[in-house]
C-alpha positions as CSV (number, residue, x, y, z in Angstrom):
1,M,28.6,-43.1,82.8
2,I,29.9,-40.1,84.7
3,R,33.4,-40.7,83.5
4,S,32.4,-40.1,79.9
5,L,31.0,-36.7,80.5
6,P,34.2,-34.7,79.6
7,L,34.3,-36.6,76.2
8,I,30.7,-35.7,75.5
9,V,31.4,-32.1,76.3
10,F,34.4,-32.0,74.0
11,L,32.4,-33.6,71.2
12,S,29.5,-31.3,71.6
13,C,31.9,-28.3,71.4
14,G,33.3,-29.7,68.2
15,V,29.8,-30.1,66.8
16,L,29.0,-26.5,67.7
17,L,32.0,-25.3,65.6
18,C,30.6,-27.0,62.5
19,A,26.8,-27.0,63.0
20,Q,24.6,-24.4,61.5
21,S,23.1,-21.8,63.8
22,T,19.7,-22.8,65.1
23,T,18.5,-19.3,65.7
24,P,15.5,-18.8,63.4
25,P,15.6,-15.9,61.0
26,T,13.8,-12.8,62.0
27,T,10.5,-12.5,60.2
28,T,9.0,-9.1,59.6
29,V,5.3,-9.2,60.5
30,P,3.2,-6.6,58.7
31,S,1.5,-4.3,61.1
32,K,-2.1,-3.2,60.8
33,T,-2.6,0.0,58.9
34,A,-2.4,2.9,61.4
35,P,-4.9,5.8,61.2
36,A,-3.7,8.8,59.3
37,S,-2.0,11.4,61.5
38,T,-3.9,14.6,62.0
39,P,-2.0,17.9,61.4
40,S,-1.9,18.6,65.1
41,T,-0.2,15.3,65.8
42,P,3.5,15.3,65.1
43,H,5.0,12.1,63.5
44,T,8.0,10.6,65.3
45,Q,10.4,9.1,62.8
46,A,12.5,6.0,63.8
47,P,16.3,6.1,63.6
48,A,17.4,5.6,60.0
49,N,19.9,3.0,61.0
50,P,18.5,-0.2,62.6
51,S,21.7,-0.6,64.6
52,A,21.4,2.8,66.1
53,S,20.4,3.3,69.7
54,P,16.8,4.5,70.0
55,A,17.8,6.9,72.8
56,T,20.8,8.6,71.2
57,G,20.5,7.7,67.5
58,Q,24.2,6.6,67.6
59,L,25.5,3.3,66.3
60,K,25.6,0.5,68.8
61,V,28.9,-1.2,69.5
62,R,28.7,-4.8,68.4
63,G,31.1,-7.7,68.7
64,P,33.0,-9.2,71.6
65,E,36.2,-7.2,71.2
66,A,34.4,-3.9,70.7
67,V,32.0,-4.3,73.6
68,A,34.8,-5.5,75.9
69,Q,36.9,-2.5,75.0
70,Q,34.1,0.1,75.5
71,D,32.6,-1.4,78.6
72,P,34.6,-4.3,80.1
73,N,32.5,-4.6,83.2
74,K,29.2,-4.8,81.3
75,I,27.2,-8.0,82.1
76,V,26.8,-9.8,78.8
77,A,25.5,-13.3,80.0
78,T,24.6,-15.3,83.0
79,I,25.7,-18.9,83.4
80,D,24.5,-21.0,86.4
81,G,23.4,-17.8,88.1
82,R,26.8,-16.2,87.8
83,P,27.1,-12.9,85.8
84,I,29.7,-12.9,83.1
85,T,31.2,-9.6,82.2
86,A,32.4,-8.6,78.7
87,R,36.0,-8.9,79.9
88,E,35.5,-12.4,81.3
89,A,33.6,-13.5,78.2
90,I,36.3,-12.4,75.8
91,T,39.0,-14.0,77.9
92,I,37.1,-17.3,77.8
93,L,36.5,-17.1,74.1
94,K,40.1,-16.3,73.3
95,Q,41.1,-19.8,74.5
96,L,40.1,-20.8,70.9
97,P,42.2,-19.7,67.9
98,D,40.8,-16.7,66.0
99,D,39.7,-18.8,62.9
100,Q,37.7,-21.2,65.0
101,R,36.1,-18.5,67.1
102,N,35.2,-16.4,64.1
103,S,33.7,-19.3,62.2
104,A,31.5,-20.4,65.1
105,P,27.8,-20.0,64.1
106,S,26.8,-19.0,67.7
107,L,29.2,-17.2,70.0
108,S,26.8,-17.6,73.0
109,N,26.7,-21.4,72.6
110,L,30.5,-21.4,72.2
111,L,30.9,-19.4,75.4
112,E,28.7,-21.8,77.2
113,Q,30.6,-24.9,76.0
114,I,34.0,-23.4,76.8
115,Y,32.8,-22.3,80.2
116,I,31.6,-25.9,80.9
117,L,35.0,-27.3,79.8
118,D,36.7,-24.8,82.2
119,R,34.5,-25.8,85.2
120,F,34.8,-29.6,84.5
121,S,38.5,-29.4,84.1
122,D,38.7,-27.4,87.4
123,Q,36.7,-30.1,89.2
124,A,39.0,-32.8,87.7
125,E,42.1,-31.1,89.0
126,K,40.5,-30.8,92.5
127,L,40.0,-34.5,92.4
128,K,43.6,-34.9,91.2
129,L,42.4,-36.9,88.2
130,D,45.3,-35.4,86.2
131,E,47.7,-37.4,88.4
132,Q,45.9,-40.7,87.7
133,S,46.0,-43.1,84.8
134,P,45.0,-43.0,82.0
135,W,44.4,-39.3,82.2
136,K,47.9,-38.5,83.3
137,E,49.5,-40.2,80.2
138,R,46.9,-38.7,77.9
139,L,47.7,-35.2,79.2
140,Q,51.4,-35.8,78.7
141,L,50.9,-37.0,75.1
142,Q,48.7,-34.0,74.3
143,R,51.3,-31.6,75.7
144,K,54.0,-33.2,73.5
145,Q,51.7,-32.9,70.5
146,V,51.3,-29.2,71.0
147,L,55.0,-28.6,71.6
148,A,55.9,-30.7,68.5
149,Q,53.5,-28.6,66.4
150,A,55.1,-25.5,67.9
151,Y,58.6,-26.8,66.9
152,V,57.5,-27.6,63.4
153,T,56.0,-24.1,63.0
154,D,59.2,-22.6,64.3
155,L,61.2,-24.7,61.9
156,G,59.3,-23.1,59.0
157,K,60.3,-19.6,60.2
158,G,64.0,-20.3,59.7
159,T,64.9,-19.3,63.2
160,T,66.6,-22.6,64.0
161,P,69.7,-24.1,62.5
162,A,67.8,-27.2,61.6
163,G,66.9,-25.9,58.1
164,A,70.4,-25.2,57.0
165,G,70.2,-27.8,54.2
166,A,66.9,-26.6,52.8
167,Q,68.2,-24.6,49.9
168,Q,70.5,-27.4,48.8
169,Y,67.6,-29.9,48.9
170,Y,65.4,-27.5,46.9
171,N,68.1,-27.1,44.3
172,S,68.8,-30.8,44.0
173,H,65.2,-31.9,43.9
174,S,63.9,-29.4,41.4
175,A,61.3,-31.7,39.9
176,D,59.6,-32.2,43.3
177,F,58.5,-28.6,43.4
178,E,57.1,-28.4,39.9
179,Q,53.3,-27.8,39.9
180,I,50.8,-28.1,37.1
181,K,47.4,-26.5,36.6
182,L,45.1,-28.9,34.9
183,S,41.7,-28.9,33.2
184,G,39.9,-32.0,32.2
185,I,36.9,-33.5,30.4
186,L,35.5,-36.7,31.6
187,V,33.6,-39.1,29.4
188,A,32.2,-41.7,31.7
189,F,30.9,-45.2,31.0
190,N,28.9,-47.8,32.9
191,G,31.2,-50.8,33.6
192,P,29.9,-54.3,33.3
193,G,28.0,-55.4,36.4
194,T,27.7,-51.9,37.9
195,P,24.4,-50.1,38.5
196,A,23.4,-47.6,35.8
197,S,23.3,-44.0,36.9
198,G,23.8,-40.5,35.5
199,A,24.7,-39.6,31.9
200,Q,26.8,-42.7,31.5
201,A,23.9,-45.1,32.3
202,T,23.6,-46.4,28.7
203,R,27.2,-45.7,27.6
204,T,29.5,-48.6,27.1
205,E,33.3,-48.4,27.5
206,A,33.6,-48.5,23.7
207,E,31.1,-45.8,23.2
208,A,32.8,-43.6,25.8
209,Q,36.2,-44.1,24.1
210,A,34.7,-43.2,20.7
211,K,33.2,-40.0,22.1
212,A,36.5,-39.1,23.9
213,N,38.4,-39.6,20.7
214,E,35.9,-37.3,18.9
215,L,36.2,-34.6,21.6
216,E,40.0,-34.8,21.3
217,K,39.9,-34.3,17.6
218,K,37.6,-31.3,18.0
219,I,39.9,-29.7,20.5
220,K,43.0,-30.3,18.4
221,D,41.2,-28.9,15.3
222,G,40.7,-25.6,17.2
223,G,37.7,-26.3,19.4
224,D,37.3,-24.4,22.7
225,F,38.3,-26.8,25.5
226,S,36.5,-24.8,28.2
227,A,33.2,-24.7,26.2
228,L,33.4,-28.4,25.4
229,A,34.0,-29.2,29.1
230,R,30.9,-27.2,30.0
231,T,28.7,-29.1,27.6
232,D,30.2,-32.6,27.3
233,S,32.1,-33.4,30.6
234,D,30.4,-35.9,32.9
235,Q,32.2,-34.4,35.9
236,Q,29.8,-31.7,36.9
237,A,31.9,-30.2,39.6
238,S,34.6,-29.2,37.1
239,A,32.3,-28.8,34.1
240,V,30.7,-25.7,35.5
241,R,34.3,-24.2,35.8
242,G,35.1,-25.0,32.2
243,G,36.9,-28.2,33.2
244,E,39.2,-26.6,35.8
245,L,40.6,-29.3,38.1
246,G,43.0,-27.3,40.2
247,T,46.8,-27.2,40.7
248,F,48.8,-30.3,41.5
249,M,52.4,-31.1,42.3
250,I,53.8,-33.3,39.6
251,N,55.2,-35.7,42.3
252,D,52.0,-35.7,44.4
253,P,51.4,-39.3,45.5
254,K,47.6,-38.6,45.2
255,L,48.0,-38.1,41.4
256,P,47.4,-41.5,39.8
257,P,50.4,-42.8,38.0
258,E,48.6,-43.1,34.7
259,V,47.7,-39.5,34.9
260,K,51.2,-38.3,35.9
261,S,52.9,-40.2,33.1
262,V,50.8,-38.3,30.6
263,V,50.5,-34.8,32.0
264,E,54.2,-34.5,33.0
265,K,55.1,-34.6,29.3
266,L,52.7,-31.9,28.3
267,Q,53.7,-28.2,27.9
268,T,51.4,-25.3,28.7
269,G,48.4,-25.3,26.4
270,Q,48.8,-28.8,25.2
271,V,46.0,-31.4,25.4
272,S,46.4,-35.1,26.1
273,E,45.0,-38.1,24.4
274,P,42.1,-39.8,26.3
275,V,43.4,-41.4,29.4
276,R,41.5,-44.4,30.7
277,L,40.7,-44.3,34.4
278,P,38.2,-46.5,36.3
279,G,34.7,-45.5,35.1
280,G,35.7,-43.1,32.3
281,F,38.2,-41.5,29.9
282,F,39.8,-38.2,30.8
283,I,41.1,-35.6,28.4
284,F,43.6,-33.3,30.1
285,K,44.8,-29.8,29.3
286,V,47.8,-28.2,30.9
287,A,46.9,-24.6,31.7
288,S,50.3,-23.7,33.2
289,R,53.5,-25.2,34.6
290,T,55.2,-23.4,37.4
291,K,57.7,-24.0,40.2
292,V,56.9,-23.4,43.8
293,P,59.2,-20.6,45.1
294,F,61.8,-21.6,47.7
295,D,60.2,-19.4,50.3
296,Q,56.9,-21.3,50.0
297,A,58.6,-24.7,49.8
298,R,61.0,-24.1,52.7
299,P,58.7,-25.0,55.6
300,G,57.9,-28.4,54.1
301,I,61.5,-29.1,53.2
302,V,62.7,-28.3,56.7
303,Q,60.1,-30.5,58.2
304,K,60.9,-33.4,55.9
305,L,64.6,-33.2,56.6
306,E,64.0,-33.1,60.3
307,V,61.6,-36.0,60.2
308,D,63.9,-38.1,58.0
309,K,66.5,-38.1,60.7
310,Y,64.3,-40.2,62.8
311,K,63.3,-42.9,60.3
312,I,63.1,-46.2,62.1
313,Q,65.3,-49.2,61.2
314,V,63.8,-52.4,62.4
315,Q,66.4,-54.8,63.9
316,D,64.1,-57.4,65.3
317,P,60.9,-58.0,63.2
318,D,59.6,-60.5,65.8
319,F,59.4,-57.7,68.4
320,F,57.0,-55.8,66.1
321,A,55.0,-58.8,65.1
322,S,51.3,-59.0,66.0
323,S,50.7,-60.5,69.4
324,A,47.6,-62.3,68.2
325,P,47.7,-66.1,68.1
326,A,49.4,-67.6,65.1
327,S,47.0,-68.5,62.3
328,N,48.4,-72.0,61.9
329,I,47.4,-73.2,65.4
330,P,44.5,-75.6,65.0
331,S,41.2,-74.7,66.7
332,L,37.6,-75.9,66.6
333,Q,37.0,-73.5,63.7
334,R,40.3,-74.4,62.0
335,P,41.1,-78.2,62.6
336,A,44.5,-79.6,62.0
337,P,45.2,-80.8,58.4
338,A,45.0,-84.6,57.8
339,G,48.1,-86.4,59.0
340,Q,49.2,-83.6,61.3
341,T,49.2,-84.2,65.0
342,P,47.6,-81.3,66.9
343,P,49.5,-79.9,69.9
344,P,48.6,-81.5,73.3
345,A,45.8,-79.9,75.2
346,S,46.7,-78.1,78.4
347,P,46.2,-80.2,81.5
348,P,43.1,-79.5,83.5
349,K,43.7,-77.3,86.6
350,P,43.0,-78.7,90.0
351,P,39.9,-77.5,91.7
352,G,40.2,-74.2,93.4
353,Q,42.9,-72.8,91.0
């Protein structure tokens, strides 16, 4: 059980990054009506700014960087009886990337978790666990992963000669960098044998196709695509945006082939015929067709060219075959077919072996 503690800590740290803050909202409690001040009793007015210091009336410094810069030796927390200064706290927190640190719902909990990670890792090193299996191999793999990511990032900057052929690839694969902004209207239906739900609960496939054809006609007769998407599309997430689906690369493998074959032929402003997809008919409109600029495409091209150099070519398929027992070996659950002699059983071992 003790060996699983570091994993638990790592998981809890990840949860903290995504969880909502548990600090309850501040509730303003109405105070009792104070007696009216007499003319001889002066009324002391509170600072106008709630962030101001009551003593000086000046704005308080807030945030890790600001506090650490103004007073680096200020005690900002105590962990396990040990005072943590602003300088120490910001050093601990900066072990995380800025985006993760800034998105954390509770910096105090985040500081606690990273502090625990630091202490546990220190104890592991004292016990020389980093020199023992399987931790030694895992650390080596993680180091390689970080360095590989650093190399990929550096490739995208164009500071290495590895990206010399990027421009040539971009020019010769022009279609790969064409992107299309799509809008759509979904007319859903309830397939046979599926539970009824939503607007399509009582709509058959034939009824859905008839409605889709009617909507297509309205659009091509001058109807407003966006307005019809808001009122008639069964895909609520895009309907509220007037049917906007987003921008897609034409050769994106995530784009269904039946959709790609239709939209790649459309020009800006054109509308497709209803396209049947599982569960409904889609009417697509091409809002725009553009090409990804080379500067934006270059990092991905360089990475692809570099990775393609290491494509594996299998010379011995048996080596990569599963080591599980062959499925054609008879067993109690899978007896030998009639007429087939099962393999001889292994001889019993002598006692004591």
